[in-house]
N, C-alpha and C positions, 0 to 999 in steps of 0.2 A: 407412256401407255404400255400396258403389259401385252405380250404376244399371246394369240389364242392357242389353246391347248388342243390335243387330238379329240377330246370329248366335246369341246366347243364346235369343232368342224363337223363331227358326226351329228350333233344336235341340229346344226344349221341345215345340213343336207336332208335330214329326216323331216325337219320343219318345212323345207322348200317343197318336198314331194307332197306333203299333206296340203300345202297351200295351192300347188298346181291342180291337185284333184278337186279342191274346193272351188277354184276358179272355173274349172271345166264344168262342173255340175251346176254352179250358179249361172254360167253362161247359157247352158242348155235351158235352164228354167226361164231366164230372161228372154231368150229367143222365142220360147213358146208363149210367154206372157205378152211381149210387145210385138211379136210377129216380125222379128228381124233374124238375120242370118246368125246361126250359132257362133261362127268364127268372129263376126263383128262384135257380138255381145261379149264373147270371151276376151277379145283384144281390148275392148273398152274397160272391162272389169279388171283385166291384168294391168292395164296402164294405171288405173286408179289405185289398185292395191300396191303396184310397184312403186308409184310415186309416194304413197303414204309410208310404205316400208322404207324407201330411200331417205325421205326427210326424217322419219322417226328414228332410223338407224343413225343418221348423222347427229341428230339431237341426243340420242342415247350415247353415242361415242363421245360427244362433247361433254355430256354429263359425267360419263365414266372417267374421261380424262381429267375433268375438274375434281372429281371425287378422289382419283388416284393421286393427283397433285396435292390435294388437301390432306390425304392420308400421309403422303411423304413429308409434307410440312409438319403435320402433327407428330409424326415419328421423329423428325429432326428436333422438334421442340421438346419431345419427351427425352431424347438422348441428351439435349442440352440441359434440361432440368435435372436429369440424373447426374450429369457432370458437375452442375452447379452445387447440387446437394453434396457430392463427394468433396468438392473443393471447400464448401462451407464446413463440412465435418472435419476435414483436415485442418482448416483454420481454427476451429474450436479446439481440436486436439492440441494444436501448437500453442494456443492461448492458455489452455489448461496446463500444459507442460511448463510454459513460461511462468504461470502463476505459482505452480509447485516449486519451481526453482527460486522464484522471488521469495516465497514463504520460507524455503530452506535457508536462503541467504539472510533473510531478516532474522530467522531464529538463530542462525550462527552468529550474526552481528550482536543480537541481544545476549547470547551466551558469552561472546568475547567482552562485551561491555560489562556484564555482571562479573566476569573473571577479573577484568581490569579494576573494577570498583573494589572487589574483594582483595586483590593484591595491594591496592592503594591503602585500604583500611588496615591490612596486616602490616604494611610498612609503617603506617602511623602508630599502630599499637606497639610494634617493635621499637620504634624510635622513642616513644614515651617510656617504655619499660627500660630501655638502655640508659636514658638520661635521668631516670628517677633518682638514682643513687649518686649521681655526679655532684660535685660542688656547684654552688650557685653560678660562679663565674663560667664554669664549663657549660652549664645549661644555656646561659645567655650567649656564650661564644658560638655554640652549635647552631643557634637560630638567628643570630644577628645578621642583618643584611645592610652592608655599608657600601654606598656607591663611590666610585672614583671620579675625581674632577678631570676635565680635559688637560692633558699634558702632565698629569701627576705621575711621579715615578713610584715604583713598588715600595721603596723604603718609607717614603712620606705617607703613602696609603696605609701601610702596615702600622706605622706609629699612630696615625689618626684613628685607625680602627681599634687599636689597643686602648687608646684614651677613651673612646666612646664606650667600649665594653666595661672599662674600669668605672667610669662615672655611672653607667647604668646599674652595675652591680652594687655600688655604694647607695644609689637611690633606692634600689630594691631593699637593701638591708635597713634603711632608715624610714621607709614609707610606713605611715600609720593612718588608720581610718577608724573613727569612732573610739579612739583610745586603744585600739588594738593594732599590733603589727600586721602589715598586709601579707608578708612573706609566709608565715605559718598557715594562713587561710588558703593561699594559692597552693602551697605544698600539700595540704590535706586533700586538695582536689586534683593531685597529680599534675599540676600546672595547666589544667584545662579550664576553659571558660564555662562556669556553671557547675552546680552540684546537685545532680538528680536525686541523691539520697536525702536532701533537705527540701528541694523544690519540686513538687509533683508536676508542675507545669513545664519543667525542663526549659527554663528561659534561656539558658546559655547555648552557645553554638558549638562549644567543644574545641575552639581554636587554642593554640599553644600560647599561653599568656607570657611566657618568658621571651617570646619574640617581640614583645611590645615594651615600651618604656613604662615604668610604674604609673606615670601620670595618665596613661591610657587604660588603666585597670581600676574599676570601681568596686566598692563593697555595697552590695544590694541587700536590703532587708527582705527575707523570704515572706514574713508577715509584716506589712508596712506599719510604720509608726502610727498612722491614722487609725489603724485597727489594733492598737495597743501592742504592736510589735516592739521587742526590746533590742538593745544593742549588744546582747550577748552573742558570743561566737556561734552558738547553736542556731541563731536566727540570721546569720550573715553568710553570704556567698560572694565569691569573686566573679565579676563579669567583665568582659571587654567593653569599652565605651560604646561601641556600635550596638551590641545587644541590649545594654541597659537603656540607652537613649531610645532605640526603636521600640522597646517595651513600654515606654512612657515613664521615664524616670522622674521622680519628684525631688525637689531640693532637700526635703526633710528625710528622704530615704536613701540618698546617695552621697557619698563623699569621695572626692578624688583630689589628687594634688601631688 
């Protein structure tokens, strides 16, 4: 409860004096009307007014105290609401900053991924360019992957690898499809699966065919035989077996061996 100010005290004194005057004159009037002693009438009126004032004052003080407590509680709630708003804003700012950092990290990761893909593509292009002019055996040797047996020493592994490369090179030299040698068709495609210059659908995957044995390389008709496609080299492209089979190879359109 707040302490009364000087103005409040002055107002109370001034109001008390007016009240005393009012009681005096009302007592005089009552004494004249009811024919009683003026002091008795004034005392009775003072007691009635004093009692009313006392209980009214207590009720007013209680109401004022309740209002003051309610105001304090409301002020506390307002301060808490302001604090909650500040904390919520700080949380939103942190979330926004975290989102910006996450977006920046994601953008950096995408940039690194794109750079890695570009680097890998350049390495593949450089590899194909460097091996294009090499002899067939060197192309096969650069891409052949031969595993070693448990307990096998290096000399045995090297001899077995040389034998595999020799046999694969001989097989590539002798491989024929539809009456044509397979090797010139693959060489015309730079050793890659598929020939986009012939096939607009780009059926091939672009893998390096010299890494495969010739039995895993098919000659595919760009225009199928069922659509009057010919066996001329202009209508043939080399595909790896995975690409040709997944594209729905037909027995009359594909030869391998």
